N, C-alpha and C positions, 0 to 999 in steps of 0.2 A: 154286895160290897166288893165282890172279887174283882170285877172289872175296873174297879178305881183304885185298887191297893196294889196291883201287880208293879213292882219296881222296874221301870224301863226308862229309856231316853226320850220317850214321846212327851210332848207337852200337852198336859191336860188343863183345861180352864173350866171352872165352875161358873155358870151363868145363872145368877139368881134373878129371876124375872117372871114374865107371864107365862112361861113354858116355852114350847117349841113346836113347829110343825114337823113332826117325826118322819113324814114321808116326802118332804120337800126334796126335789132332785139335787139341789145345790148343797144340801146339808146332811142328808140321810147317811153318808158314809163317813161323816165325822162325828156322828152321834154315838157315844159310848155308854150312855146310860142316863138315868134321870130319877127324880124323887119329887114328891110334892108335899108342902107343909101348909096346913089350913087351920084356922082358928074357928071353933064353933062351940058356942056356949061356955066361953072361957077355957076350953080345952084345945090343945094343939094336937092335931091328927096328921099322921104320915101316910101317904099312899103312893102308888106308882102312876097316878093320873096326872102326867105333866105336859098333856096336849095344850098348846097355846090356842086361846080363843079370841086374842086381841090383835096379835101381830107384832107387838113390841119386842118380846123376847126373841122371836124369830128374826126380826131385823137386826137386833143386836148381835145375835150369833153369826149372822152372815156377814156382818161387818167386821167381826174378829177374824172369820175365816179368810176374808178378802186380804187381811194383812198378813196372815200366815196360813197358807193353803193346807198344811197337814195337821193343824190343830185337832186335838180331841175334845169334844164338847161334853161336859157333864152338866145336865140341865136341873136346876132346882126351882120348882114353880112355887113362888111365894106371893105373888102379885095376882089379884082377881082380875076379871075381865075389865073392870073399871081403873085398873092400874093401882089400886089401894091395897094395903096389907096392915097388919098389926105389928107394932114394934117388937112384941114378944116373939112373933112368928120369924122375923128377920134374925133376931138374936139366936133362936134355936137352930135355924138353917145354918147359920155361921159356926155355931158350936158343933153341929154335925161335921163340919169339915175339919175340925181340929185333928182327928184321928185318921185321916185319909192323906194319901200322897199327893193330892192336888194342891199345887203350890200358888196358882194364880187365880185370883177370884175377881170377877167382874160385876159390879153393882151399879146398874144404870138405874139408879133410884135415889131418892133422898128423904130424909126425916126433918119435918120442920114442925113447929107448934106444939111440941110435947114438953111435959114439965121436967123430965129427967132422961139423959141419954147415958147415965152412969153404967147401966148394964150393957148397953151397946158398945161403949167404949172399952169395957173390960174384956168382952169377947174378941173385940178387933186387936186388943193388945195382946191377948193369948196367942191369936194367929200370927201376929207380927214376930212374937217371941220365938215361934217355930219356924220362922223364915218365910212364911207365906205373904204373898204381895196382894194387897187389895186395891183394886183401882175403882173410883166412885165418882159419879157425876154430881156436880154441884147443882141445886135446885135451879131451874130456869127462872131468870129475873129476879134472883135473890143473891144477896152477898154472903149469906151464911146458911148452911145446912149440914146435917150430919148423915153418915159419917165421913163425907168429903173433907170436912175441916179438922178431923182427928189427925194428929201428928204421926200416927202409925198407919195412915191410909194416904194413897196418892189421889188427890182431887183434881177434876177435870172441869173446865168450862170452855165455851166457844167464843170465838171472835173472828171477824173477817180479817185475815192476815195478808201480808204482802205477797205471799207465796202459796200457791194451792198445795194442799196436803202437807203443810209444815205445822211446826208446833213452837211454842215457847216452853222453857222448863227451868225451874229454880227449886231445888230440893229443900230450901229454907223457907219458902212461902207457905202460908196456909193452905192455899190452893196452888199445887205445884205446877200444874200444867195448863197452858192456854192453847187449844187446837184450833186450826183453821176450820171455819163452820160450813163451808161449802158442802152441799148435800149431794150424795150419790145414790143411785138407785139401790135398793136393798130388798132382801126376800120379804115376803108376806105370806100369810097362811093360805091354805088351798094351793099350795104349789105355785104361787103367784109372785109378782114383784111390786114394788111401790116406791115412789120418790118420798122419802120422809121429810118432815119439815126440819128447819133448824132446831136443834134440841141438844142439850148437854149429854143426854143419855147415849146417843149415838156416837158421840165423841169419846165418851169413856170406853165404849166398846172399841173404838179405834185404837185408842192408846193401849188397850189390853191386847189387841191383836199384834201391835208392834213389839209390846214387851214379850209376847209368846215367841215371836221370832228371834229375839234376842236369847231367850232362854233356850230355844232349840240349838242355838250356836254356842252357848255357854251355859250348860245345865246347871252348874254349881256356882254361878255368880252370886255375890252377896247382894243384899238390898243396898248397901252403901255403894258398892261397884255399879250397881244397876242405875242408881241415881246419877252417878257420874257419867255413865254411858248415855243417858237421856239427856243430860245437859250438854254433852259433846254433840249429839245429834240435832239439838234444838237450834233454830235460827237467831234465838234471843235468850238471854239468861236473866235479864233485868228489865223490870217494867213497874209502872205505878198506875193508880186508878185513872189518871187523865189519859192513859194510852187507850182505855176502853171507849173513849168518846170519839176516837178517830177511827174512820173506816178508810184505809189507804187504798184498797184494791178496788178499782172500778170495774164493773162488768162491761165486757166488750160485747156488743151486739154484732159487730162485723158488718155494718150496713153497707160497707163498699166491696164485700167480698164477691157478690154476684151481681151482674146486671139484671133488671127486673124482667128482661126477656129471656134470660137463661132457661133452657128447657127443663134441666132438673129442678131448678127453683120453682117453676110453674108447676110442675108435677107434685112436688112436696107440698106447695101450697093448696093444690086441690085436696089432698089427703087431709090436711089441717082443717080445711073449710068443711069437708065431709064429717070429720070426727068431732068438731066443736060446733057445727051448725052456724057457720059464719056466712054471711051473704057474699055473693060473688064480687060485689062492687065495694066491699069493705076494704078501703086502701090502708086502714090502720095495721092490717096484718103485716104490711111491709115497713111500717113506722115505729111500730110499739113492741114492747116485750110481748110474748105470747102469754105470759102470766098476767098481763093487763086484764082488769075485769070485763073490758069489752071485747077481748079476744076469747078468754074462757078456759085457758089451760090452768089447772090447778094440781097440787100434789097427787090427788087421788085419781086423776085420769091421763096421767103421763104414760103409765104402762099400756093403757088401751091405744094411745096414740103410736107408740113404738110397735106395738103388734100390727096396727094397720100399715105402717110404713114397711115392716118386714114382709107383709103380703104383697104390697104393691110393687116393692122393689126386688123381691126374691132375695133378701138378705137375712142374716141371722145375727143379732146384736149380742154382744157380751154385756148384758144388763148392768152388771155390777160395776163396769167401767165407765158408765154414763153418769154425768153429773148434771146438776141443774144448769151450769153454764152451757152445757151442749144443747139445752132446750129453750134457752133464754129468748131467741128470735128465730124468724124463719130462715135466717141466713146461717146461724149456727147449726140449726136442725139440718139444713140442706148439707152443710159441711160434714155433718155426722153421717148422713146417708151416703154421700160421696165417698168418705173414706171406708165404708164397709163395702161398697160396690167394687171398690178397687183392690180388695183384698184377694 
Protein backbone atom coordinates (compact mmCIF):
# COMPACT_ATOMS: atom_id res chain seq x y z
CA UNK A 1 0.00 0.00 0.00
CA UNK A 2 2.93 2.35 0.61
CA UNK A 3 3.63 3.09 -3.04
CA UNK A 4 0.06 4.22 -3.72
CA UNK A 5 -0.53 6.33 -0.63
CA UNK A 6 2.47 8.67 -0.73
CA UNK A 7 1.09 12.17 -1.18
CA UNK A 8 2.74 13.85 -4.16
CA UNK A 9 1.85 15.69 -7.34
CA UNK A 10 2.17 12.65 -9.57
CA UNK A 11 -0.97 11.53 -11.35
CA UNK A 12 -1.78 7.93 -10.53
CA UNK A 13 -4.39 6.06 -12.50
CA UNK A 14 -6.03 2.84 -11.36
CA UNK A 15 -6.58 0.57 -14.35
CA UNK A 16 -9.16 -2.12 -13.57
CA UNK A 17 -8.82 -4.65 -16.34
CA UNK A 18 -7.12 -7.91 -17.37
CA UNK A 19 -3.80 -6.90 -15.81
CA UNK A 20 -0.67 -5.62 -17.53
CA UNK A 21 2.51 -6.86 -19.19
CA UNK A 22 4.85 -5.87 -16.34
CA UNK A 23 7.96 -6.12 -18.49
CA UNK A 24 6.74 -4.22 -21.53
CA UNK A 25 9.41 -1.72 -22.55
CA UNK A 26 6.84 1.01 -23.14
CA UNK A 27 5.07 0.57 -19.79
CA UNK A 28 7.40 -0.85 -17.16
CA UNK A 29 8.75 2.52 -15.99
CA UNK A 30 5.22 3.84 -15.44
CA UNK A 31 4.02 0.88 -13.40
CA UNK A 32 3.93 1.67 -9.67
CA UNK A 33 2.15 -1.42 -8.41
CA UNK A 34 -0.78 -3.72 -8.76
CA UNK A 35 -3.12 -6.23 -7.20
CA UNK A 36 -5.59 -8.87 -8.35
CA UNK A 37 -9.12 -9.72 -7.24
CA UNK A 38 -10.60 -13.09 -8.14
CA UNK A 39 -13.82 -14.88 -7.23
CA UNK A 40 -13.60 -18.61 -6.51
CA UNK A 41 -16.36 -20.68 -4.92
CA UNK A 42 -18.26 -17.50 -3.97
CA UNK A 43 -15.23 -16.09 -2.13
CA UNK A 44 -13.15 -13.14 -3.32
CA UNK A 45 -9.41 -13.63 -3.09
CA UNK A 46 -6.70 -10.97 -3.35
CA UNK A 47 -3.22 -11.63 -4.71
CA UNK A 48 -0.28 -9.90 -6.36
CA UNK A 49 -0.71 -11.87 -9.61
CA UNK A 50 -1.76 -9.12 -11.98
CA UNK A 51 0.05 -10.30 -15.12
CA UNK A 52 -2.00 -9.83 -18.29
CA UNK A 53 -2.87 -13.02 -20.18
CA UNK A 54 -5.16 -11.35 -22.70
CA UNK A 55 -3.68 -8.00 -23.77
CA UNK A 56 -6.74 -5.82 -23.19
CA UNK A 57 -5.44 -4.24 -20.00
CA UNK A 58 -1.97 -3.74 -21.46
CA UNK A 59 -3.47 -1.97 -24.48
CA UNK A 60 -5.60 0.30 -22.29
CA UNK A 61 -2.63 1.18 -20.08
CA UNK A 62 -0.54 2.11 -23.12
CA UNK A 63 -3.31 4.32 -24.53
CA UNK A 64 -3.49 6.16 -21.20
CA UNK A 65 0.27 6.68 -21.26
CA UNK A 66 0.21 7.93 -24.83
CA UNK A 67 -2.04 10.78 -23.72
CA UNK A 68 0.06 11.57 -20.63
CA UNK A 69 3.64 10.32 -20.77
CA UNK A 70 4.41 10.63 -17.04
CA UNK A 71 1.33 8.83 -15.73
CA UNK A 72 1.78 6.37 -12.87
CA UNK A 73 -0.17 3.17 -13.42
CA UNK A 74 -1.62 1.11 -10.60
CA UNK A 75 -3.13 -2.02 -12.08
CA UNK A 76 -6.02 -3.94 -10.55
CA UNK A 77 -6.66 -7.21 -12.33
CA UNK A 78 -10.32 -8.15 -12.13
CA UNK A 79 -11.03 -9.57 -15.59
CA UNK A 80 -10.17 -13.13 -16.53
CA UNK A 81 -8.47 -14.10 -19.77
CA UNK A 82 -11.89 -14.23 -21.43
CA UNK A 83 -12.61 -10.64 -20.33
CA UNK A 84 -15.31 -11.63 -17.84
CA UNK A 85 -15.61 -10.98 -14.12
CA UNK A 86 -18.14 -11.12 -11.29
CA UNK A 87 -19.92 -7.86 -10.42
CA UNK A 88 -18.97 -8.42 -6.77
CA UNK A 89 -15.30 -8.52 -7.79
CA UNK A 90 -15.72 -5.16 -9.52
CA UNK A 91 -17.44 -3.71 -6.47
CA UNK A 92 -14.71 -4.99 -4.15
CA UNK A 93 -11.93 -3.62 -6.36
CA UNK A 94 -13.59 -0.21 -6.42
CA UNK A 95 -14.11 -0.32 -2.66
CA UNK A 96 -10.38 -0.99 -2.27
CA UNK A 97 -9.68 2.37 -3.94
CA UNK A 98 -11.73 4.35 -1.41
CA UNK A 99 -8.82 4.66 1.00
CA UNK A 100 -6.03 5.29 -1.50
CA UNK A 101 -4.91 8.62 -2.91
CA UNK A 102 -5.53 7.40 -6.45
CA UNK A 103 -8.01 9.88 -7.83
CA UNK A 104 -8.46 8.72 -11.42
CA UNK A 105 -9.96 5.31 -12.24
CA UNK A 106 -10.28 3.73 -15.68
CA UNK A 107 -12.94 1.08 -16.28
CA UNK A 108 -12.71 -0.23 -19.83
CA UNK A 109 -15.53 -2.65 -19.10
CA UNK A 110 -19.28 -2.78 -18.77
CA UNK A 111 -21.98 -4.53 -16.81
CA UNK A 112 -25.10 -5.66 -18.68
CA UNK A 113 -27.86 -8.16 -18.03
CA UNK A 114 -27.74 -8.20 -14.23
CA UNK A 115 -30.75 -7.93 -11.94
CA UNK A 116 -29.37 -5.19 -9.73
CA UNK A 117 -26.54 -2.66 -9.89
CA UNK A 118 -27.46 -1.03 -6.57
CA UNK A 119 -24.25 -2.12 -4.85
CA UNK A 120 -22.15 -0.98 -7.80
CA UNK A 121 -23.86 2.41 -7.84
CA UNK A 122 -23.28 2.86 -4.11
CA UNK A 123 -19.54 2.25 -4.27
CA UNK A 124 -19.22 4.52 -7.31
CA UNK A 125 -21.12 7.18 -5.38
CA UNK A 126 -18.77 6.82 -2.40
CA UNK A 127 -15.78 7.27 -4.71
CA UNK A 128 -17.43 10.30 -6.30
CA UNK A 129 -18.07 11.84 -2.87
CA UNK A 130 -14.35 11.54 -2.17
CA UNK A 131 -13.57 13.49 -5.33
CA UNK A 132 -12.45 10.49 -7.34
CA UNK A 133 -13.03 10.43 -11.09
CA UNK A 134 -14.31 7.25 -12.73
CA UNK A 135 -14.14 6.96 -16.52
CA UNK A 136 -16.02 4.01 -18.01
CA UNK A 137 -16.76 2.71 -21.49
CA UNK A 138 -20.29 2.06 -22.69
CA UNK A 139 -20.78 -1.54 -23.81
CA UNK A 140 -20.10 -1.92 -27.53
CA UNK A 141 -23.31 -1.89 -29.61
CA UNK A 142 -25.44 -1.09 -26.56
CA UNK A 143 -27.21 2.11 -25.59
CA UNK A 144 -27.22 1.26 -21.91
CA UNK A 145 -24.64 -0.35 -19.64
CA UNK A 146 -23.17 0.23 -16.21
CA UNK A 147 -21.36 1.89 -14.58
CA UNK A 148 -21.00 4.16 -17.65
CA UNK A 149 -24.62 5.32 -17.27
CA UNK A 150 -24.30 6.30 -13.60
CA UNK A 151 -24.47 10.05 -12.96
CA UNK A 152 -21.31 9.81 -10.85
CA UNK A 153 -19.26 8.25 -13.67
CA UNK A 154 -17.98 9.72 -16.95
CA UNK A 155 -19.28 7.48 -19.73
CA UNK A 156 -17.51 7.13 -23.08
CA UNK A 157 -18.57 5.76 -26.46
CA UNK A 158 -17.02 5.92 -29.92
CA UNK A 159 -17.99 7.38 -33.28
CA UNK A 160 -16.20 8.43 -36.46
CA UNK A 161 -15.93 12.19 -35.95
CA UNK A 162 -15.00 15.00 -38.33
CA UNK A 163 -11.59 15.48 -36.72
CA UNK A 164 -9.09 12.76 -35.80
CA UNK A 165 -8.33 12.50 -32.07
CA UNK A 166 -11.24 14.79 -31.18
CA UNK A 167 -14.23 14.30 -28.91
CA UNK A 168 -17.67 15.62 -28.00
CA UNK A 169 -18.55 16.31 -24.38
CA UNK A 170 -21.65 17.30 -22.45
CA UNK A 171 -21.61 16.90 -18.67
CA UNK A 172 -25.42 16.64 -18.54
CA UNK A 173 -25.76 13.65 -20.87
CA UNK A 174 -26.04 10.07 -19.60
CA UNK A 175 -22.94 9.19 -21.63
CA UNK A 176 -20.98 12.41 -21.47
CA UNK A 177 -18.23 11.75 -24.00
CA UNK A 178 -18.19 10.64 -27.63
CA UNK A 179 -14.61 10.00 -28.74
CA UNK A 180 -13.30 9.68 -32.28
CA UNK A 181 -12.94 5.96 -32.91
CA UNK A 182 -9.90 5.84 -35.21
CA UNK A 183 -7.65 3.04 -33.91
CA UNK A 184 -3.95 3.53 -33.13
CA UNK A 185 -1.33 0.87 -32.57
CA UNK A 186 -1.13 0.01 -28.86
CA UNK A 187 0.85 -2.31 -26.62
CA UNK A 188 0.20 -6.03 -26.48
CA UNK A 189 1.47 -8.75 -24.16
CA UNK A 190 4.91 -10.31 -24.65
CA UNK A 191 6.45 -6.86 -25.21
CA UNK A 192 4.64 -6.62 -28.52
CA UNK A 193 2.20 -4.27 -30.25
CA UNK A 194 -1.13 -4.61 -32.03
CA UNK A 195 -3.70 -2.54 -33.87
CA UNK A 196 -6.82 -2.84 -31.71
CA UNK A 197 -10.27 -2.98 -33.31
CA UNK A 198 -12.76 -0.16 -32.85
CA UNK A 199 -13.90 -0.57 -29.28
CA UNK A 200 -15.28 1.72 -26.60
CA UNK A 201 -12.82 0.24 -24.10
CA UNK A 202 -9.86 1.90 -25.76
CA UNK A 203 -11.68 5.22 -26.04
CA UNK A 204 -12.36 5.21 -22.31
CA UNK A 205 -8.62 4.78 -21.79
CA UNK A 206 -7.96 7.65 -24.18
CA UNK A 207 -10.19 10.02 -22.24
CA UNK A 208 -8.64 8.83 -18.98
CA UNK A 209 -5.22 9.77 -20.34
CA UNK A 210 -6.45 13.20 -21.37
CA UNK A 211 -7.90 13.73 -17.89
CA UNK A 212 -4.62 12.59 -16.32
CA UNK A 213 -2.83 15.32 -18.25
CA UNK A 214 -5.33 17.90 -17.01
CA UNK A 215 -4.82 16.69 -13.42
CA UNK A 216 -1.05 17.02 -13.83
CA UNK A 217 -1.53 20.68 -14.70
CA UNK A 218 -4.28 21.34 -12.14
CA UNK A 219 -3.97 18.76 -9.33
CA UNK A 220 -6.73 20.28 -7.22
CA UNK A 221 -9.31 20.72 -9.96
CA UNK A 222 -12.84 19.89 -8.86
CA UNK A 223 -14.99 17.43 -10.79
CA UNK A 224 -17.29 20.31 -11.73
CA UNK A 225 -14.39 22.34 -13.13
CA UNK A 226 -13.04 19.25 -14.87
CA UNK A 227 -16.37 18.82 -16.64
CA UNK A 228 -16.23 22.46 -17.73
CA UNK A 229 -12.66 21.98 -18.97
CA UNK A 230 -13.61 18.92 -20.99
CA UNK A 231 -16.55 20.77 -22.52
CA UNK A 232 -14.20 23.59 -23.54
CA UNK A 233 -11.78 21.12 -25.17
CA UNK A 234 -14.52 19.28 -27.05
CA UNK A 235 -15.32 20.16 -30.66
CA UNK A 236 -19.03 19.75 -29.94
CA UNK A 237 -21.23 19.98 -26.85
CA UNK A 238 -24.68 19.04 -28.15
CA UNK A 239 -25.87 16.07 -30.20
CA UNK A 240 -28.70 13.57 -30.49
CA UNK A 241 -29.18 9.96 -31.54
CA UNK A 242 -29.55 10.91 -35.21
CA UNK A 243 -25.92 12.07 -35.24
CA UNK A 244 -24.77 8.52 -34.56
CA UNK A 245 -26.12 7.43 -37.94
CA UNK A 246 -23.89 9.86 -39.79
CA UNK A 247 -20.27 9.07 -40.63
CA UNK A 248 -18.91 12.38 -41.82
CA UNK A 249 -15.21 11.62 -42.17
CA UNK A 250 -14.27 9.64 -45.25
CA UNK A 251 -11.04 7.65 -45.21
CA UNK A 252 -8.52 9.06 -47.67
CA UNK A 253 -6.73 6.27 -49.54
CA UNK A 254 -4.48 8.91 -51.21
CA UNK A 255 -4.65 7.08 -54.53
CA UNK A 256 -2.96 9.94 -56.39
CA UNK A 257 -0.09 10.39 -53.94
CA UNK A 258 2.39 8.21 -55.85
CA UNK A 259 2.74 7.11 -59.44
CA UNK A 260 2.61 3.33 -59.77
CA UNK A 261 6.17 3.42 -61.11
CA UNK A 262 7.46 5.17 -57.99
CA UNK A 263 10.47 3.26 -56.67
CA UNK A 264 9.50 3.47 -52.99
CA UNK A 265 5.91 2.45 -53.74
CA UNK A 266 7.14 -0.60 -55.65
CA UNK A 267 9.44 -1.63 -52.78
CA UNK A 268 6.71 -1.20 -50.17
CA UNK A 269 4.35 -3.23 -52.34
CA UNK A 270 6.94 -6.02 -52.48
CA UNK A 271 7.06 -6.13 -48.67
CA UNK A 272 3.26 -6.21 -48.46
CA UNK A 273 3.07 -9.02 -51.02
CA UNK A 274 5.63 -11.04 -49.10
CA UNK A 275 3.97 -10.45 -45.73
CA UNK A 276 0.42 -11.17 -46.90
CA UNK A 277 1.23 -13.81 -49.53
CA UNK A 278 -0.24 -11.79 -52.39
CA UNK A 279 0.41 -12.80 -55.98
CA UNK A 280 2.58 -10.43 -58.02
CA UNK A 281 -0.13 -9.81 -60.60
CA UNK A 282 -2.81 -8.87 -58.08
CA UNK A 283 -3.61 -5.30 -59.14
CA UNK A 284 -6.15 -4.91 -56.32
CA UNK A 285 -3.20 -4.04 -54.10
CA UNK A 286 -3.16 -0.64 -55.83
CA UNK A 287 -6.93 -0.16 -55.95
CA UNK A 288 -8.36 -1.47 -52.68
CA UNK A 289 -7.95 -0.98 -48.98
CA UNK A 290 -5.22 -3.18 -47.54
CA UNK A 291 -7.93 -4.36 -45.13
CA UNK A 292 -9.93 -5.76 -48.05
CA UNK A 293 -10.36 -9.51 -47.53
CA UNK A 294 -8.67 -10.20 -50.87
CA UNK A 295 -5.57 -8.31 -49.73
CA UNK A 296 -5.46 -9.75 -46.22
CA UNK A 297 -4.36 -7.10 -43.75
CA UNK A 298 -6.18 -7.53 -40.43
CA UNK A 299 -5.77 -6.10 -36.96
CA UNK A 300 -3.62 -9.01 -35.80
CA UNK A 301 -0.98 -8.89 -38.55
CA UNK A 302 -0.40 -5.12 -38.79
CA UNK A 303 2.52 -5.22 -36.35
CA UNK A 304 4.19 -8.01 -38.30
CA UNK A 305 3.94 -5.90 -41.47
CA UNK A 306 5.43 -2.90 -39.69
CA UNK A 307 8.36 -5.01 -38.45
CA UNK A 308 9.05 -6.21 -42.00
CA UNK A 309 8.97 -2.63 -43.28
CA UNK A 310 11.39 -1.55 -40.54
CA UNK A 311 13.81 -4.28 -41.55
CA UNK A 312 13.52 -3.58 -45.29
CA UNK A 313 13.97 0.18 -45.06
CA UNK A 314 16.16 0.42 -41.95
CA UNK A 315 13.72 2.65 -40.07
CA UNK A 316 12.28 2.57 -36.56
CA UNK A 317 8.60 3.42 -36.22
CA UNK A 318 7.02 5.05 -33.22
CA UNK A 319 4.28 2.44 -33.15
CA UNK A 320 1.96 4.33 -30.82
CA UNK A 321 1.69 7.19 -33.33
CA UNK A 322 0.55 4.94 -36.17
CA UNK A 323 -3.19 4.76 -36.84
CA UNK A 324 -5.32 2.54 -39.02
CA UNK A 325 -5.50 5.41 -41.50
CA UNK A 326 -1.72 5.10 -42.03
CA UNK A 327 -2.21 1.46 -43.02
CA UNK A 328 -5.40 1.70 -45.04
CA UNK A 329 -3.83 1.65 -48.53
CA UNK A 330 -0.52 0.95 -50.23
CA UNK A 331 -0.23 4.70 -50.75
CA UNK A 332 -0.76 5.73 -47.13
CA UNK A 333 1.64 2.97 -46.09
CA UNK A 334 4.29 4.23 -48.51
CA UNK A 335 3.78 7.75 -47.17
CA UNK A 336 4.36 6.41 -43.64
CA UNK A 337 7.63 4.76 -44.69
CA UNK A 338 8.76 7.90 -46.51
CA UNK A 339 8.04 10.03 -43.47
CA UNK A 340 10.29 7.91 -41.28
CA UNK A 341 13.00 7.58 -43.92
CA UNK A 342 13.26 11.37 -43.98
CA UNK A 343 13.70 11.76 -40.23
